[in-house]
C-alpha positions in Angstrom: 0.0 0.0 -0.3 2.1 3.2 -1.4 0.2 5.9 -2.2 1.8 9.5 -1.8 -1.2 10.8 -0.8 0.0 9.9 3.4 -3.6 8.1 3.8 -1.6 4.4 4.6 0.8 6.2 7.1 -1.1 5.1 9.8 -2.9 2.1 8.8 -4.7 -0.5 11.2 -5.9 -3.6 10.2 -9.0 -4.5 10.6 -9.9 -8.7 11.1 -13.2 -8.4 9.1 -14.0 -10.8 6.6 -10.6 -12.3 7.5 -11.4 -16.1 9.3 -13.9 -17.5 8.2 -13.4 -15.7 4.5 -16.6 -15.5 3.2 -16.9 -14.5 -0.7 -18.9 -11.5 -1.9 -18.6 -9.9 1.2 -15.3 -7.3 1.0 -11.6 -7.2 1.9 -8.4 -5.7 2.8 -10.8 -2.8 5.0 -8.5 -0.3 7.5 -9.1 2.5 9.3 -6.7 4.6 8.2 -5.9 8.3 7.2 -8.8 10.8 6.1 -8.1 12.7 3.7 -8.1 16.2 4.4 -11.7 17.3 2.5 -13.1 14.0 4.4 -13.9 12.6 1.4 -15.6 8.8 1.7 -13.2 5.5 1.8 -13.6 2.1 -1.0 -15.3 1.0 2.2 -12.5 2.1 5.3 -13.1 3.1 7.7 -11.1 7.2 7.6 -9.3 9.2 11.2 -7.6 12.5 10.9 -3.6 11.9 11.2 -3.8 13.2 14.6 -6.7 11.6 16.1 -5.2 7.9 14.8 -2.0 8.6 16.5 -3.5 9.4 19.4 -5.5 6.5 19.5 -1.8 4.2 18.0 -0.6 4.3 21.5 -3.1 3.2 23.8 -4.2 -0.2 22.0 -2.7 -3.7 22.7 -2.3 -6.3 20.5 -5.5 -8.1 21.7 -7.9 -4.6 21.5 -10.9 -5.0 20.3 -11.9 -2.0 17.8 -16.0 -2.5 17.9 -17.1 -1.1 15.1 -20.9 0.9 14.2 
């Protein structure tokens, strides 16, 4: 995931449709940096880079993010 726009500079992999994997349910869903205008993503969740930097050190390997 190499882009020059900085959207993937900070990324959290969301364990969505990984185990068990189901066809046609989507994949590669991430929590990543938002565009400056908060334009929609292609199914991911995006936060301001500053907010993502605050969140990352507070997460442990066993943390569970509940997205609604």
